[in-house]
N, C-alpha and C positions, 0 to 999 in steps of 0.2 A: 397470607392472601394469595390466591391463585393469579397467574398471569392471564390477562384478558385475551381470549382466543381470537377475537376480531382484530385486535391490535396486531397480533403476530401473523394472522392470515393476510391482512393488508400489507404488513411489512414484507411478507414473503413474496407477494406479487410485485411490490416495488423493487425488492432486491433482484428478482428474476429479470425485470425490465432493465434495471441498471447494469446487472451482470452481463446480460447479452450485449448491451450497448458498449460497455467498457471492453468486454472480451473481443467483440467484433472490431471496434475502433482501434484497439491496441494492435491487433494483428494486421489490419488493413493499413493503418497509419504507418506501421513498421515497414510494410511492403512499399508504401508510397515514399517513406523517408529514404529507403535504400535507392529508390528510383530517382528522386529529385535531389537528394543529398542534404547534408546538414544546413547549408546556407539557405536554400530555398525553403526548407522545412522551418527554419528560423523566421523567414519572411512571413510564412503562413501563421506562425505563432504570434508574431508581432501584430498583424492585422486583427487576429482574434482578440488579443488584449485590448486593442483600441475599441473594438465593438462591444466588449464586455462593459466598458464605460457607457456606451450608447444605450445598451439594454438596461443597465441599472438606472440611469437617469430617466429613461422612458417609462419604466415601471413606476417610478415615483413612489416607492415604498408600498405599492399596492399588493405585492405578493403576500406579505405577512398580514396586512390589514384584511385582505379578502379571505385568507385562510381562517383567520380568527372569526370573521363575520359569518362565513359559511358554516363553521363549526357551531356557532351559537344560534344562528337563525338562517336557515338555508334560503328562504324567500327574500329576506332582507339582503342577504349576500348576493343573490342573483341580480336584484335591482341595482345595488351599488356597483357590481362588476360591469353590467351592460351600460349603465348611464355614464360611467367614467371612461369608457373605452375610447371615445373620440379625443379626450384630453391626452391620453397616452400616445395616440397616433400623431397628434400635432407635435408633441415633444420629440417623438421619434424622427419625424421629418426634419425638424430643425437640427437636432444633434447629429443625425447621420450625414446631413449635408455638410456640416462643419467638419466631421471626421474625414469624409471623402475629399473635401477641399484641402485639408492638411496633408493627406496622403498624395494627392496630385502634385503638390508643390514640393514635398519633402522626400519623395521616394521614387523608385524606378517603376517601370510599367507593370512588371509582374506583381510587385507589392500592391499597386493600386488595383489590379484586377482581383487579387485575393480580397482586398477591401470591399469591392463591389459584391463579391459572393457572400461575405459576412454581413454586408448591409441588407441584402435581400433576405437572408436567413433570419436576421434580427427582426424583421417585420413580423414574421409568423410567430416568433418567440414572444414578443411583447404583447401580442394579441391573444395568446393562449391562456385565457382565464379558465378554460375547461379542465385543464390538468390540475389546477389548484382546487377546483370544485370536487373533482373525483377523489383527490387525496383526502380532503376534509371529510368526505362522506364515506371513507373507508371502502371505496370501490376503485382502488388503484389498478385492479385487473384491466380496466378499460385503457388506462395509460400504458400498461404493460403490452397489451396486444397491439395497440395502434403504433407504439414505438417500435415494436418488433417488426411490423410491416414496413415502416419507414426505414428502419435500419437495414433490413434485408435488401430493399431497393437501392439504398445509398451504397451499401457495400458491394452489391453486384455491379453497379455502375462504376464505382471506383476501381474495382478489380479489372473490369473490361478496359478502362482507360489506361491503366498501368500495363496490362497485358499487350495492348496494341501500341504502347509507347506514345501515347498522346502528349501534346504539349503540356507543360506544367500548369498553365493557366486553366486548363479544363477541370482541375481539381475543385473548382468552385461549384460545379454542378452537383456532386454528391453532398456538399455542405448544404446547398439549398434544398435538395430532396429530403435530407434528414430532418429538417425543420418543417417543411411544408406538408408532407404527407400525414404525419401524426396530427398536426393542427387541423387539417381538413376533416379527417376521420373523427376526431373528438368533437368537433363542431357539429357534424352531422348527428352523432350520437346524442349530444346534449339537446339539440332542438327537437329531436325525435321523442325524447322522454320528458322534456320540460316545456310547458306552454309559457311563452313570454309575450303573448298578444295583448295583455292588459297594458293600457297606457300608464307609463310611469310619470307620476307627478313630482313636482319639486326637484327637477333635474339640477337646478342651481344649488339646491341644498346639498345634494349628493356630491357635486363637484367641489363645493366649498369645503365639505367635510374631508374629501380626499386631499385637497390642496393643503389644508391645515394639518391634518394628521400625517399624511404622506410627506409633507414638507419637512417634518422633523425626522422621519425615518429615512428619507432619501439621502439626507446628509450622512447618516450613519452607514447606509448601504454603499454610497459612493466612497466613503472612507475605507470600508472593508475592501472594495475593489481596488482602491488606490494602493493600500499597503500589501495587497496580494499580487498586483500586476506591475507595480512600480519597478520591480527588479527586472522584469522582461524588457521594459522600456529602456532602463539604464544599461542592461547588457547589450541591447541592440545598438545603443548610441556610443557606449564607451569601450566595448570589446568588439564583437562581430556577430553577424547573424548565425555563423556556424556554432559559436559558443552558446548562443541562445537556443539553437536547435538541440544541442546536447543537454542543456539545462532542462528543456521542456520534455525530453525523453525521461529524464529522472523524475521530473514533476508528474508526468503522466503515470509512470509505473508506481512511483512511491505513494501517490494519492488515489490510485485507481480503486482501492478498497473502500474509499470514503463513501461510496454509494450505500454500503451496508449501514454505516452510521446514520446517514441522512434518511434512509428508509425507516429505521427504527425511531429516530427522533421525530420525524413527521407523524408517524402513526401514534406514538406516545402522546404527542402534544394535541392531537385531535381529542384525546381524552382529558389531558391536563387542562386545556382551555375550557372545557365544559364541566370539569369537576368542582364541586362546591365544598366537599369535605377536605379539610386541610391535611388530615392524617393520610388519607388515600393519595392526595396530591403529592405529599412528601415521599410516600412509598414509591410512586411512579418515578419521581425525580431521582431518587437514589438508585433505583433499578436501572434506569437508562444510563446513568453515569458509569456504573460498574460494567454494564454490557460493553460500552465503548472501550473501556480500559482492558478488559479481557480479550476482546477482538484484536486490539492493537498488539498485545503481547504475542498472540498467535501470528499475526501478519509480520511482525518484526523477526520472528524465528524463520518464517518462510523466506524473507528477504535475505537473511544471512546465508541460508542454505541454497537458495535457487536464484538469487538476484543476478549473479554473474552469468549463469547459464542462459537466463531469459534475455538479457541484453545482447549477449554475443549471438544467440540464435536468431532473435527477431530483428535486431537493428544492425548488427555487424560491427566490425572493428572501428569504424569511424565514430561510433557513439560509446566506445568502451569507457570513456572518462565519467560517464553517468553512474557507473556501478557504485563507486565510493560514496555518492551523494544519497543513495536510496534510504539508508537507515535514518538519516536526519530528516528527510522528507516525510517518512512514516511518522516520526515523532511529532513533527509540526502538524501533520494531518490530524493526529489525536487531539492536540491542543485546540485546533480549529473546531473539531466536532464538540468537544466539551464546552468551548466558548459559545457555540451555537445553542446549546442547551440553556446556558445562562441568558443569552440574548433573547431567546423566545420566552423564557420564564419572566424576564423583565418586561416584555411586551404585555404579558398577562397582567402584570402589576402596574400597567400604564406608565412604564418608565421611559416614555418616548423622549422627553427632554434630556434625561440623563444619558440615554443611548447616543443621542446626537452629539452631546458634548464629549462623551467618552470616545466615540469613534473618530470624531474630528481630531481630537488630541492625539490618538494613536496614529492616525493617518499622517498628521503633520510630523510626528516623531519618525515615522518610517522613511520619509523622504531623505533627510540627512543621513540616517543610518544606512539606508540602501546605497546612497551615493558614496558615502565614505567607505563602506565595506567592499563595494564592487570596484572602486578606484584602487584600493590597496590589495584586495584578495581575489578579484575577478569572480569566477563562477562560485568559488567557496564563500565569497562575501555575500552573494545572493542567498545561498543556503543558510548561512549564519543569521542573516537578517530575517529570513522567513521564520526560523525557529524562535528567535528572540521576540519578535513582534507578536507572534501567536501566543507565546507564553505570557507576555505582559498583558495582552488583551484578555486572556482568560482569567488572570489572577488580579494583579494590582489595580488594573483599570476598572475592574468590577467591584472591588471591595469597599468602595465608598458609597455604594448605592443603598439607600433606605436602611439605615441601622445595620449595615454590613450583612444583609440577608444572604448574599452570595458567599461571603466568607464563612458564615455559619453553616451554610449548606455544604460547602467543601469540607469543613472540619467534621461535619457529621458523617461524611463518607468513610472516614478512618476512625470513627468512634471517639473523637476528642471532645465533642460537644453535642448535646441534645438540642436540636433546633426546631423541635416540633411546634413549640409555641411561637418561636420567632418567625418561622416561615409561614 
């Protein structure tokens, strides 16, 4: 079976968008990190982690729900997205207020100002239903071009601020620009090409559907955020912001290539969600698994050959401890990508309840593991916890779903079992 050209065309645009974003942010963040130092860079990472929780709760599981609905029926997806927008804004206002209140009483002035910047940026992120629509319709070229414009403006502003040695708190302005500009441009494009003047009836029905369906997904999404961000919080509280800054450099470089995985997965699932033929569906699932594994092997080789040079050149001697962490971050990133494939496939199979239970369980497990590992092993404990949790989430935690369908799928990848009928 030939590879669908539209999938790879869309994936290519998504990869270009993310590549430029990651490439630009790595270089400019490195420039900024040298300027403000590991401690202040750690403060920025800490507030970013806090507002990842705000964004996840505010989305209320809508990202995956809307992507699936857009893929199945674009007009129904548009009605659902627009009607439930107010609900997400209300949640955002409440959660961001709580987050800023926490930072006001528990941190210093600079950390609070970084929190304000992330708060404003989060508003545009949780309202950006247009990027989901574009990805689902395989027109990620729109997202790529708008993000490139926003990235260019944000990077130019950040470069100017660092060049003129502006106060560290001014780094919030590029964060805001990076989220605001693409959102505005995508919104203009959307309303120029799609008429939404028709009165939407049964708004309560749409909101109720999002509350019920999203309610199960938001728990799993929050759980993902908890076990991926908990180490940042524990490192900040039990070690230092400087160590957190070093860890986030390793995390940034070691997971930077993840955009390739997500671009491929998103494009593949626009087909998988609409595919009715089980054999074709299974073919796509196997193909995307092996693509992720092959890409990981190549990235791992690059990290061993170039990782030390990249860290020393971009970030300097203060961040040299991050070099040894890179291979483990790459491995965990692969587990995370493979887990995303299973997660999205289980959504197609309407496994919302199972996903909620699974992710809550994994999240709860991650807290004592992260706490214990970081208490005893510091920054290495954070890395160990990251790898272990991602592996468990990919494997054991998925294998009890619906007659072990994920286990059978994984076994089929290495030719141990034919799951054509099972999947």
